[in-house]
C-alpha positions, -999 to +999 in steps of 0.1 A: -589-420+744-588-446+772-618-469+780-628-451+812-630-417+795-651-432+765-674-448+791-678-416+809-688-398+776-712-424+767-730-414+799-739-382+782-757-400+752-790-417+750-796-447+752-763-451+773-773-424+798-794-449+819-764-474+823-740-476+852-704-470+847-695-507+847-722-514+820-710-484+799-674-496+802-686-532+790-701-515+759-669-497+753-647-529+756-668-546+732-674-519+706-653-513+678-636-479+675-630-459+644-610-429+638-620-407+607-598-383+589-611-350+579-631-353+546-634-391+549-668-406+545-683-423+574-715-437+558-737-428+527-773-416+528-796-446+522-769-472+535-786-500+554-786-493+592-763-521+604-742-502+628-746-473+653-721-445+655-714-425+686-692-393+681-671-390+712-649-361+701-645-338+672-671-328+646-690-343+617-707-328+587-739-344+579-753-338+543-786-348+533-792-350+494-826-337+483-821-356+449-798-380+433-762-367+429-752-360+395-723-340+380-747-309+375-765-310+408-757-294+439-741-315+466-771-311+490-776-294+524-754-300+553-749-292+589-721-297+612-724-312+646-698-308+676-692-326+708 
């Protein structure tokens, strides 16, 4: 995805919605990009909040564990978000 398309898509997302196109393009130019394969973990529950992720295309499954994961426990609840 090119930078101008990414900047346009950022305009649909808070807190970037209030920025003009040039400011959003600056954010895109300075942000890291990460392509995640199906089934790949993006982050784990309770990881320190050291980054912000914006999903520009595709979908992500979010799983929230209600108890610590053990071999005999269920994997938790999940929901899928699409853009």
